C-alpha positions as CSV (number, residue, x, y, z in Angstrom):
1,M,2.6,21.3,101.7
2,T,4.7,23.9,99.8
3,E,5.8,23.6,96.2
4,T,9.5,23.1,97.2
5,T,8.7,20.3,99.6
6,R,6.5,18.6,97.0
7,N,9.4,18.8,94.4
8,Q,11.9,17.4,97.0
9,Q,9.5,14.5,97.7
10,D,9.1,13.8,94.0
11,T,12.9,13.4,93.4
12,T,13.6,11.3,96.5
13,T,10.9,8.6,95.9
14,T,12.0,5.3,94.4
15,A,11.3,4.6,90.8
16,R,8.1,2.6,90.1
17,P,8.2,-0.3,87.6
18,G,8.1,1.1,84.1
19,V,9.0,4.6,85.2
20,P,12.6,5.8,84.8
21,A,14.3,7.0,88.0
22,P,15.0,10.7,88.1
23,R,18.6,11.7,87.3
24,S,20.7,13.8,89.5
25,P,21.9,17.0,87.8
26,S,25.5,15.9,88.2
27,A,25.0,12.6,86.4
28,P,26.9,12.4,83.1
29,Q,24.8,12.4,80.0
30,S,25.0,9.1,78.1
31,R,23.2,10.4,75.0
32,P,25.5,10.7,72.0
33,S,26.1,14.1,70.6
34,G,24.8,15.0,67.1
35,W,28.4,15.3,66.0
36,T,29.2,11.7,66.5
37,G,28.0,11.0,63.0
38,W,30.8,13.2,61.7
39,V,33.4,11.0,63.4
40,V,31.8,7.8,62.1
41,F,31.8,9.5,58.7
42,G,35.5,10.4,59.1
43,G,36.3,6.8,60.0
44,A,34.3,5.3,57.1
45,M,35.9,7.8,54.7
46,L,39.3,6.9,56.0
47,I,38.6,3.3,55.3
48,L,37.2,4.2,51.8
49,S,40.3,6.4,51.1
50,G,42.5,3.5,52.1
51,A,40.7,1.3,49.7
52,F,41.2,3.9,47.0
53,Q,44.9,4.0,47.8
54,V,45.2,0.2,47.7
55,V,43.5,0.1,44.2
56,L,45.8,2.8,43.0
57,G,48.8,1.1,44.4
58,L,47.8,-2.2,42.7
59,V,47.2,-0.5,39.4
60,A,50.7,1.1,39.6
61,L,52.3,-2.2,40.4
62,L,50.4,-4.4,37.9
63,D,49.8,-2.2,34.8
64,D,51.5,1.2,34.7
65,G,50.3,1.6,31.1
66,L,47.0,3.0,32.3
67,F,48.5,6.2,33.6
68,V,48.4,9.4,31.5
69,V,52.1,10.2,31.7
70,R,55.3,8.3,32.1
71,P,57.2,8.4,35.4
72,S,59.4,11.3,34.1
73,G,56.3,13.5,33.8
74,L,55.5,13.2,37.5
75,V,56.4,15.8,40.1
76,L,58.9,13.3,41.6
77,D,60.8,11.3,39.0
78,V,60.3,7.8,40.4
79,D,59.0,4.7,38.7
80,Y,55.5,3.5,39.2
81,T,56.6,0.5,41.2
82,T,57.8,2.8,43.9
83,W,54.6,4.8,43.7
84,G,52.6,1.6,43.8
85,W,54.2,0.4,47.0
86,A,53.9,3.8,48.6
87,H,50.1,4.0,47.8
88,L,49.6,0.4,48.9
89,A,51.3,1.1,52.3
90,I,49.3,4.3,52.8
91,G,46.1,2.4,51.9
92,V,46.5,-0.5,54.3
93,L,47.5,1.9,57.1
94,A,44.5,4.1,56.4
95,I,42.1,1.1,56.6
96,L,43.5,0.1,60.0
97,L,43.4,3.7,61.3
98,G,39.8,4.0,60.1
99,L,38.9,1.0,62.2
100,G,40.8,2.4,65.1
101,L,39.0,5.7,64.7
102,L,35.6,4.0,64.8
103,A,36.7,2.4,68.0
104,G,37.4,5.8,69.5
105,N,41.2,5.3,69.7
106,L,43.1,8.6,70.4
107,A,46.2,7.4,68.7
108,A,44.2,6.6,65.6
109,R,42.9,10.1,65.6
110,I,46.4,11.6,65.7
111,V,47.9,9.3,63.2
112,G,44.8,9.5,61.0
113,V,45.1,13.2,60.6
114,A,48.8,12.9,59.7
115,L,48.1,10.0,57.3
116,A,45.3,11.9,55.5
117,G,47.7,14.8,55.1
118,V,50.4,12.5,53.7
119,S,47.8,10.9,51.4
120,A,46.7,14.3,50.1
121,L,50.3,15.3,49.4
122,A,51.1,12.0,47.7
123,N,48.1,12.4,45.5
124,L,49.0,16.0,44.7
125,A,52.3,14.7,43.4
126,F,50.4,12.0,41.5
127,I,48.0,14.4,39.7
128,P,49.8,14.4,36.3
129,A,49.4,10.6,36.1
130,Y,45.8,10.3,37.2
131,P,44.2,13.7,37.5
132,I,40.6,12.9,38.3
133,W,41.3,10.0,40.7
134,S,43.9,12.0,42.6
135,T,41.6,15.0,42.9
136,I,38.8,12.8,44.4
137,V,41.2,11.3,46.9
138,I,42.5,14.7,47.9
139,A,38.9,15.9,48.5
140,V,38.2,12.9,50.6
141,D,41.3,13.4,52.6
142,V,40.3,17.0,53.4
143,L,36.9,15.8,54.6
144,I,38.6,13.2,56.8
145,I,40.9,15.8,58.4
146,Y,37.9,18.0,59.1
147,A,35.8,15.2,60.7
148,I,38.7,14.0,62.9
149,V,40.0,17.4,64.0
150,V,36.7,19.2,64.6
151,H,34.6,16.3,66.0
152,G,37.1,13.5,66.8
153,D,36.5,13.7,70.6
154,E,32.9,12.6,70.2
155,L,33.6,8.8,70.0
156,R,36.2,8.7,72.8
157,S,33.7,9.0,75.6
158,R,31.1,6.7,74.0
């Protein structure tokens, strides 16, 4: 028996108990990619960023005396109540999008990138009032955008 005939017989035999059946070369791979962790990281960070935004929004709504400058010292001259509602809305939406991203939803990927960009811009405008907190949120938003844009397709097929 030639080597080729022996290999053909090996791949056409039925699987024995406890031995996995051979895969055909055209069968799709079900193993997750190593980059899937980045997408899970992006979703988790989107949820964390949303929680940061909710906390910042609640602080702006409940006790605006904690901020470094008065509303007139901000990039946009609006009161802290308006900023509070804006951050609260961004935060709740970010949490929902993070959950959608973990589920592999394409719409959550698209809107998640846009929302992370809006969040970064909002916190850039908010830097005079809370410099360290805003800088941390901007850094988290950049990581979220990277994880979603570069590796976002990894969860969709899982």
